[in-house]
C-alpha positions as CSV (number, residue, x, y, z in Angstrom):
1,M,-105.0,35.1,89.8
2,P,-105.2,36.9,93.2
3,D,-102.1,35.1,94.3
4,G,-100.2,36.5,91.3
5,G,-100.0,33.1,89.5
6,E,-101.1,32.4,86.0
7,A,-104.2,30.5,85.0
8,Y,-105.4,29.7,81.5
9,T,-108.9,29.6,80.0
10,R,-110.4,28.7,76.6
11,V,-113.4,30.9,77.3
12,G,-113.4,33.9,74.9
13,N,-116.3,36.0,76.1
14,L,-114.7,39.0,77.7
15,Q,-116.0,42.1,79.3
16,V,-114.8,45.5,80.2
17,G,-115.0,46.4,83.9
18,A,-116.1,49.8,85.3
19,D,-112.4,50.9,85.5
20,G,-111.7,49.9,81.9
21,Q,-109.9,46.8,82.8
22,L,-110.5,43.8,80.5
23,L,-112.0,40.9,82.4
24,T,-113.2,37.3,82.0
25,M,-116.9,36.7,82.5
26,D,-116.2,35.7,86.1
27,S,-114.5,39.1,86.7
28,R,-110.9,37.9,86.7
29,P,-108.5,40.4,85.2
30,L,-106.7,39.6,81.9
31,V,-103.0,40.1,81.7
32,G,-101.2,40.8,78.5
33,D,-97.6,40.9,77.5
34,A,-97.0,44.2,79.3
35,G,-99.3,43.7,82.3
36,L,-103.0,44.4,82.9
37,L,-105.1,45.1,79.8
38,V,-106.9,48.5,80.2
39,V,-109.3,49.8,77.6
40,P,-110.0,53.5,77.0
41,P,-113.5,54.5,78.0
42,G,-116.2,54.3,75.3
43,S,-114.0,52.4,72.8
44,S,-114.9,49.2,70.9
45,L,-112.4,46.3,71.0
46,V,-111.1,44.2,68.2
47,V,-109.2,41.0,69.0
48,A,-107.0,39.8,66.2
49,G,-106.1,36.2,65.5
50,D,-102.6,36.6,67.0
51,G,-104.1,37.9,70.3
52,V,-103.5,41.6,69.6
53,I,-106.2,43.7,71.2
54,T,-106.9,47.1,69.7
55,A,-109.3,49.8,70.8
56,L,-111.2,52.1,68.5
57,G,-112.8,55.2,69.9
58,A,-116.3,56.2,68.8
59,G,-116.0,58.0,65.4
60,D,-112.3,57.3,65.0
61,P,-111.1,55.9,61.6
62,A,-110.0,52.2,61.6
63,V,-106.4,53.3,61.0
64,G,-106.4,55.2,64.3
65,A,-106.9,52.1,66.4
66,A,-104.7,52.0,69.5
67,E,-103.1,48.8,70.6
68,V,-104.2,47.9,74.1
69,G,-102.0,44.8,74.4
70,R,-101.6,41.2,73.4
71,L,-103.1,38.1,75.0
72,K,-100.7,35.5,75.9
73,L,-101.6,32.5,73.7
74,V,-100.0,29.3,74.9
75,N,-100.0,25.6,73.8
76,P,-98.8,23.6,76.9
77,A,-98.7,19.8,76.9
78,A,-102.1,18.5,78.1
79,G,-100.3,16.4,80.7
80,D,-98.9,19.5,82.3
81,L,-102.3,21.1,82.9
82,V,-104.6,20.6,85.8
83,R,-108.2,21.8,85.7
84,G,-109.3,23.7,88.8
85,D,-112.8,23.8,90.3
86,D,-113.2,27.3,89.0
87,G,-112.9,26.1,85.3
88,L,-109.5,27.5,84.8
89,F,-106.4,25.5,83.9
90,R,-103.2,25.8,85.8
91,M,-99.8,24.2,85.4
92,Q,-99.1,21.1,87.6
93,A,-96.9,21.7,90.6
94,G,-93.3,22.0,89.5
95,A,-94.1,22.6,85.9
96,V,-92.8,25.8,84.2
97,A,-95.3,28.3,82.8
98,P,-95.4,27.9,79.0
99,P,-94.0,30.6,76.8
100,A,-96.3,32.4,74.3
101,D,-96.7,30.3,71.2
102,P,-96.9,32.3,67.9
103,A,-98.5,29.3,66.2
104,V,-101.6,29.5,68.4
105,R,-104.4,31.5,66.7
106,L,-107.7,32.9,67.9
107,L,-111.0,32.7,66.1
108,A,-112.4,36.2,66.9
109,G,-116.2,36.5,67.1
110,T,-116.8,32.8,67.9
111,L,-117.3,31.0,71.2
112,E,-116.5,27.4,71.9
113,G,-119.6,25.4,72.5
114,S,-120.4,22.1,74.1
115,N,-119.9,19.0,72.1
116,V,-123.1,17.6,73.6
117,N,-126.6,18.1,72.3
118,P,-128.8,17.9,75.4
119,V,-132.0,17.0,73.5
120,E,-130.4,14.0,71.8
121,V,-128.8,12.8,75.0
122,M,-132.2,13.1,76.9
123,V,-134.0,11.2,74.1
124,A,-131.3,8.5,74.2
125,M,-131.4,8.2,78.0
126,I,-135.2,7.8,77.9
127,A,-134.9,5.1,75.1
128,N,-132.3,3.3,77.2
129,A,-134.5,3.4,80.3
130,R,-137.4,1.9,78.3
131,R,-135.3,-0.8,76.8
132,F,-134.0,-1.7,80.3
133,E,-137.6,-1.9,81.6
134,M,-138.6,-4.1,78.7
135,Q,-135.7,-6.5,79.3
136,M,-136.5,-6.6,83.0
137,K,-140.1,-7.4,82.2
138,T,-139.0,-10.2,79.8
139,L,-136.8,-11.7,82.5
140,Q,-139.6,-11.5,85.1
141,T,-142.0,-13.2,82.6
142,A,-139.4,-15.9,81.9
143,E,-138.9,-16.5,85.6
144,S,-142.7,-16.7,86.1
145,N,-143.0,-19.2,83.2
146,D,-140.2,-21.3,84.7
147,Q,-141.9,-21.4,88.1
148,Q,-145.2,-22.4,86.4
149,A,-143.5,-25.1,84.4
150,N,-141.8,-26.5,87.5
151,K,-145.2,-26.7,89.3
152,L,-146.7,-28.6,86.4
153,L,-143.8,-31.0,86.1
154,S,-143.6,-31.6,89.8
155,G,-147.3,-32.3,90.1
156,N,-148.1,-29.8,92.8
């Protein structure tokens, strides 16, 4: 973070800045175990399941990949995290930053998606609105019938 603090994200789509620095999609720098992660120009990146980032230059053999750094993978208690307005997670005030957890693994080449299907939700919302309208119409009809029955019984 600009103030020097740590923030955490589950977003895995990364980009390389003009200066070779590895950034999140909202242009925040990534920090590894040894500081900022800088990629050699023109290289392709491979992120391993344990967070190790290696850079492979164009035409280089796979055995010649240079390690750029390692992402800090953490598993803090959910109660210790606070989600910020920027979508990043931070530790609650007074909580200690979690250490790297070797049991946490990445799934390279995948992005976490939403657990909501917008089409299904929209169809369900329309169906609920129509059911509500039908029930309101039924109540209005019952009230109208009740008023008509009262008029007939009262002789007016």
